[in-house]
N, C-alpha and C positions, 0 to 999 in steps of 0.2 A: 539267542536263536542259534543253534549248531546244525552242523551237519553229519548224519551217520555215515559210515563207510558206503551204505547202498543208495547213499544220496538222499535220503529221507531228511526233511527239516524234524528238528525236534526243538520245540517251544520250551521257553523257561516253565518251570514248575513254582507256582507259589503255595506255601504251606502256612496257613493261617490256624494258630492254636489259641484256644480261649481256656482261660482257667479262673476259677474263683479264688479271691483273697480278701477278705474285709479287713486284714491285721497288717495289710502291706502298706506303710506309711510312704509318702513321696522320697525320703531320704533312703529307706530300705530300697525303694524302687530303682533309685538311681544307683546304691550299690550293687544290686541284682542285675541292673543293665551292663555294668561295668565288668563284673566277673564274667557274666554271660558272653559279653562280646569278647572278651580275653579269649575265651574257650573257642567260639564260633571263627575267630579270625583264623585259626589253623585247619578248619575243615575244608578240603578239597571240593570244588563247585559250588559252594554256598557264596553267593554273587552279592547278596544284600541281606540284612537283617535289621529288623524294628522293634520296640517295645513301647507299648502305649496301652493305657487302661483310662477307666473310669473310678477314681477312689471312693465316691459316693455310694456307688453299687455294688463295688467289689469286683468288678469284671477286668479282667487285664489280658493282654494279647502278646505275642511274638509272631511276627511276619517274617516269614523267611524267603528268600527268592533264589531257586536252584537253576544252575545251568540246565538242567535236564533231570528226567525221573531217574535215570542211572545214578545221579550224583545224590539224590536222594534217597533211593533205596541202600546207597553204599554207607550212607550216614544211618539210615536206620538199623543196619545190621552191625554197627559199630560199636565200641566201647565208648566212643566219644558221647554218643547219643546217653547212654547211661549216666556219665559223669555231668553232662550237662543238666540232667532232671534232677540231680541231687543238689544243685547249686539253688534252685528253686523251691525244693521239696520242702524247707522250713514254712514257706509262704502259701502252700497250695491248700486249700480246704475244699476238697472234692475232686470229681474226676476232670481233667481236661479234656476237651475236645479238638480234634483237627479237621481241618477241610482242606483239600487239595484242590487247586484251581490251576488253570492253564493259561499263562500271561501271553495275550497277543497283541499286546501294545506294540504300536508301530514306532520305532525308534530311528 
Protein backbone atom coordinates (compact mmCIF):
# COMPACT_ATOMS: atom_id res chain seq x y z
CA UNK A 1 0.00 0.00 0.00
CA UNK A 2 1.27 3.46 -0.89
CA UNK A 3 -0.09 6.94 -0.31
CA UNK A 4 -0.29 9.48 -3.14
CA UNK A 5 0.35 13.23 -2.63
CA UNK A 6 -3.37 13.77 -1.95
CA UNK A 7 -3.18 11.24 0.91
CA UNK A 8 -5.29 8.67 -0.92
CA UNK A 9 -4.35 5.05 -0.27
CA UNK A 10 -3.21 3.15 -3.36
CA UNK A 11 -3.48 -0.61 -3.03
CA UNK A 12 -1.15 -3.00 -4.85
CA UNK A 13 -2.42 -4.32 -8.16
CA UNK A 14 -2.17 -7.99 -9.11
CA UNK A 15 -1.91 -8.90 -12.77
CA UNK A 16 -2.70 -12.53 -13.54
CA UNK A 17 -1.72 -13.51 -17.08
CA UNK A 18 -2.95 -16.86 -18.38
CA UNK A 19 -1.49 -18.32 -21.56
CA UNK A 20 -1.79 -21.63 -23.40
CA UNK A 21 1.22 -23.79 -24.19
CA UNK A 22 0.99 -27.54 -24.64
CA UNK A 23 4.59 -27.66 -25.92
CA UNK A 24 6.19 -26.17 -22.78
CA UNK A 25 8.15 -28.81 -20.86
CA UNK A 26 9.13 -28.42 -17.19
CA UNK A 27 12.76 -27.77 -18.26
CA UNK A 28 11.62 -25.15 -20.79
CA UNK A 29 9.42 -23.59 -18.12
CA UNK A 30 12.33 -23.27 -15.68
CA UNK A 31 14.49 -21.63 -18.39
CA UNK A 32 11.62 -19.32 -19.34
CA UNK A 33 11.04 -18.38 -15.69
CA UNK A 34 14.77 -17.66 -15.18
CA UNK A 35 15.02 -15.46 -18.28
CA UNK A 36 11.79 -13.64 -17.45
CA UNK A 37 12.84 -13.17 -13.80
CA UNK A 38 16.08 -11.54 -14.93
CA UNK A 39 14.07 -9.08 -17.02
CA UNK A 40 11.39 -8.52 -14.33
CA UNK A 41 14.01 -7.73 -11.67
CA UNK A 42 14.84 -4.46 -13.45
CA UNK A 43 11.27 -3.10 -13.63
CA UNK A 44 10.39 -0.30 -11.19
CA UNK A 45 7.27 -0.88 -9.12
CA UNK A 46 7.09 -4.65 -9.67
CA UNK A 47 7.06 -6.06 -6.15
CA UNK A 48 6.68 -9.78 -6.80
CA UNK A 49 6.25 -12.23 -9.66
CA UNK A 50 5.60 -15.94 -9.86
CA UNK A 51 5.28 -18.51 -12.63
CA UNK A 52 3.11 -21.59 -12.48
CA UNK A 53 1.13 -23.87 -14.70
CA UNK A 54 -0.53 -27.17 -15.43
CA UNK A 55 1.62 -29.16 -17.87
CA UNK A 56 -1.16 -31.67 -18.54
CA UNK A 57 -3.68 -29.08 -19.75
CA UNK A 58 -1.06 -26.69 -21.12
CA UNK A 59 -2.35 -23.74 -19.08
CA UNK A 60 0.33 -21.46 -17.63
CA UNK A 61 0.35 -18.24 -15.60
CA UNK A 62 2.43 -15.24 -14.65
CA UNK A 63 1.40 -13.57 -11.40
CA UNK A 64 2.71 -10.04 -10.97
CA UNK A 65 2.20 -7.79 -7.94
CA UNK A 66 2.62 -4.09 -8.70
CA UNK A 67 3.16 -1.29 -6.18
CA UNK A 68 0.12 0.49 -7.66
CA UNK A 69 -1.75 1.04 -10.91
CA UNK A 70 0.67 3.78 -11.96
CA UNK A 71 3.60 1.34 -11.86
CA UNK A 72 1.68 -1.18 -13.96
CA UNK A 73 0.64 1.49 -16.47
CA UNK A 74 4.25 2.67 -16.81
CA UNK A 75 5.36 -0.90 -17.51
CA UNK A 76 2.55 -1.43 -20.05
CA UNK A 77 3.74 1.64 -21.96
CA UNK A 78 7.41 0.60 -21.90
CA UNK A 79 9.74 -1.29 -24.19
CA UNK A 80 10.35 -3.74 -21.33
CA UNK A 81 6.90 -5.22 -21.78
CA UNK A 82 7.60 -6.00 -25.44
CA UNK A 83 10.97 -7.58 -24.63
CA UNK A 84 9.45 -9.79 -21.93
CA UNK A 85 6.72 -10.92 -24.32
CA UNK A 86 9.42 -11.95 -26.79
CA UNK A 87 10.95 -14.30 -24.20
CA UNK A 88 7.75 -16.38 -23.95
CA UNK A 89 6.65 -16.01 -27.58
CA UNK A 90 8.12 -19.33 -28.81
CA UNK A 91 5.89 -21.20 -26.35
CA UNK A 92 2.64 -19.22 -26.51
CA UNK A 93 -0.04 -21.10 -28.45
CA UNK A 94 -2.95 -18.69 -28.55
CA UNK A 95 -3.94 -15.38 -27.09
CA UNK A 96 -2.95 -14.72 -23.46
CA UNK A 97 -5.56 -13.24 -21.15
CA UNK A 98 -4.99 -10.87 -18.25
CA UNK A 99 -7.00 -10.09 -15.14
CA UNK A 100 -6.23 -7.08 -12.97
CA UNK A 101 -7.10 -7.45 -9.31
CA UNK A 102 -6.74 -5.21 -6.28
CA UNK A 103 -4.65 -6.72 -3.48
CA UNK A 104 -6.44 -5.93 -0.23
CA UNK A 105 -4.44 -8.37 1.90
CA UNK A 106 -3.66 -7.31 5.44
CA UNK A 107 0.09 -7.27 6.05
